[in-house]
C-alpha positions, 0 to 999 in steps of 0.5 A: 716178180722179184718174189716169185722168181725167188720162190723158183730159183731156191727151189731149183738152186740145189741142181743147178750148175754153176754156170746156169746159177751164174746166168739165171740169179736175177730176174733182172737178167732174163732175157726171153729174146735170146735163144741160148738163155732161154734154152738155160732156163728150160734145162733149170726149170722144166720141172721145177714145182714153183714154175710149173704151178705159176704157170698153172695158176697165172695162165692155165686154170684162169682161162680153162676154169673161166666161166660165164653166165650165158652162152651163144651156139650155133651149128650146122643148121645156122651155118646153112641158113641164108637169105637167098637159100643158096647152099652149095658143096660137094659129098662123095657119098650120101650114106649120112644124107639123112642127117644133112641140115634141112635146109640141104639137100642130096642131088646127082649133077644135072646130066650126070644120071648115071651116077644113080647107078654107083651104089648098085654097081659097087655092092655088085662087085663086092659080091662078085668078089667072093673071097672073105678070109678071116687073119689067121690068130697064130701067136708070135715068139712073144705068145700073143697074137699081133694083127698086124703081122698076120695080115701082112703074112696074108697078103703075101701069101696070097700074092697080093699086089697092094694092101687096102688097109681100111680097117686099121690093122696096121694101127700101132705102125707108121707108114715106113715101118709096115714098108719095110716089113713087106720089103723084108717078107716079099719073096725072092722069086716075087716080082715085086721089086718094092713097096710103095707107101705115103709119107705125112712128114713128106706130104707125098708118096715114096717107093722103098726098094728091096735092097733098103733105098728109097725114092719120092715116088715122082723120081722112082726107077721102080713104078707102081705097077711093078711095087706092092702098094700099101694104102694106109687108112687114111689113103683109102679114100681118093688115093690113085695108083696105076696098078697091073689089070690083073691086080690082087688086093687085100683089104681089111675089115675093122669094127663098125666099118660102114658102106662108104668106107667099104666101097671107097677102099674098094675103089682103090682098084680102078679095074675092079670092073675088069680083071682086078680082085680083092680079098676081104681079110676079117679080124678073129674077132668080126668073123661071127659077126659077119657069119651070123649075117649069112647063115653062119657063113662067111661070105661078102654077102653076109659081109655086105650086110653087115656093113649096111647094118653099121651104116643104119646104127650109125645113122641111128646113132646120130639122129638124137645130135642132129635132132637136137641141132635142129631144134635149137635152130627153131628155137633160137629163130627168135632173137630173144631165145639165143642167148642161153642160161649157163648152167654148169650144176653136175645134177643138170649137166649128167642128172639125166637118167640113161635109157633105150629108146626108139629114135623118134620118140626121142626126137619128140622129146628134145623138140617138145623140150625145146618148145617148152623153153620158149613158151616159158620165155612167152614166145611162140615158134613161127611158121617155119619154125613149126614146119622144120620140126614137123619136118624132122619129126617127119624124117625120123618117123619114116627112116630111123623109128625101127632103131633103137639107141641110148639116150640121156636128157642131158645137155648136147655137149655132155651127150657128146662126151658120153657118146665119146665113152661108149664109142670107146667102149664097143672099141674094146668089143671082142667076141668069144666064141660060144661056149657051154656051162661046164658040169662039175664033178662031185667029190667027197667034201666032208674030207674038208674037216680033216685034211690038213692041206689041200693036197689031202683032198681026194683026186676027184676034186683036181686041186692044182697050184695057182701057177698051173692054173694060169699056165693052163687055162689063163692068158700066158702072160700072166706066168711072169707073175711069181705064183709060186711064192703064193701058197693058192691053189684052186679045184678044177671045178673053179678053173673050168668055168665053161667048155667050148667045143670049137677049141678043145686045147688044154691051152685055151684062155678062159679068162673071160669066163674065170670066177671071181674069187669069193669062197674059199678054204684056209688050211692050218699051214696057211694055203688057201683053196679057192672054190667054185659056188656050187662047192662052197654050198656043198663044203658049207654045210661041212663046216657048219656042222664042225661048227656045231659039234665044236660048240658041243665040245664034242671030243671025237670030232676034235680029234678029227678036225684040222682048224680048217676053216671057211671064208669069204675073199672080201672079209679075208681082205679086210682082216689082213688090212686090218692087221688081223686085230680081231683074231678072225676073218668076219663070218668065218665059218667055224669061228676062231674064238670057238674052242675045242676041249685041247686047244683054241682054233688058231688064228688066220693072222697066224698062218696066212702070209702077206705074199699069199694075200697079195696073190689073191688080190692080183688074182681078184684084179685088185688095184688098190693095196691096203699096206706097205708090207702088201705093196712090198709083196706085190713088187716081189710078185711082179719082179722078174724071177731070176 
């Protein structure tokens, strides 16, 4: 103990004050029940690597890397299984009833047959509220689109009494921040006197007045019917507010929203079947998906169809895990099979093939796998287990045989991990506008052999500096990079990859359609010109003719040739990373070692600056930079100008 603490003390001594050192200079002085001394220890050792390593080695790693030769696994099927066959619970919706354990069935309360009409009534109410509006994609002062700002603007402009944020459009903001923004945005003529919101820290509803005062709702002088009510995503189910009989609400739609979530959110308007109404607010990226569901029309019918498709897909996505749990329950009904071998080899955990299959095929494979394991141990399934397996397979065949999902043959825990990664990838999904490939214009490609700089090429090539390219065709936030420090140019064909008829603006962001950096020309003064694939094929023919003529020592060619050469971005970066030690770029055309009758072709390392190479890497999306000089160049490019 004395030795270990001595390591902490010596590594922290130079940073400790005299008072800290006097209190902590011996391990025998330490008293963890003394709050004052504990605070001093924290200030002295909270960044101390010796203390951190001791904690990791003695506590964290021992616990987190602990392994056992066997494991026991239980799931919802085990929880629902009992000798008396008494399973009672409550579910407000039945969207996931197909994923309930086989011992559980969804039933309506006795004598409440009117509940059977709930789904139909709510669907009819959604169809009755026909206002489905896309959230306008206006840029704010910084040039970026903020979904929360546009959603609030829509709600205020439409005179809404409530915002039901089922689509999490306010993500990133606290409830009080949303309430403050709404109070500030309410027009002077509005009858609304404040904003009602839920405060998680106090676990109660609060009312914020337009003057900035706030009270718990129970003691507020402002009634909820006289205020704007904000239902955050967590309060879109179960929360009740007494609003005016003709109140209007804006309900946000989110990625992958299912029927239950939509119906529960719409149900916050308790008099929706009378005079209350809802306007559905759709983010720009979801508009094409919903329109596809109703013949390119943004309607409540299309919204309902899209939501139902999401519900079906969610059930299909969960069915493989559900079947795996059910199959495991059937297999472990025999006590001899409940203790499972723990295999932590990566091949076993993640080596299964990833493939698309229909859900019923996946379920059959899971059931066969566990049955085979049981028989290899010399144990046959009981009649009950066989019956449950048959029910699982029948449920898959009846309801999800036409659904396709991506599945693996890995363990259940790893399958959940991979599914989480797939869900994260789906959350990043965005819709891009419909587009057509752009048709490039031809120009005099032979001009590259005599041009000393990109500006010497014909006007038809449409040569522009990379800074102008970023400003006109890509997200303007990239203008924070000092592109003018780089001698990089692009042709018009490289820049204009597609045409988008719906958005002909010259400032359109084509980042989603940007070409990868590959073929380029390097000119005598060190300028680099990026080419499209089509241009590269045409220019390569000209450069090969120059290379052939140089090998033949043609004086006429030597006089006209300007030392320009063509190369690949990957090989140019490789040559720059090596310090140009070979004097040329691999596979460059013509080669640097070929001589004209009068001079040797100049080495690229003598003309291309490290700043230009750094700019090329940034434009290509590289995150690894080989040399300290390159890293310094990147820092300079990223520093704010002026």
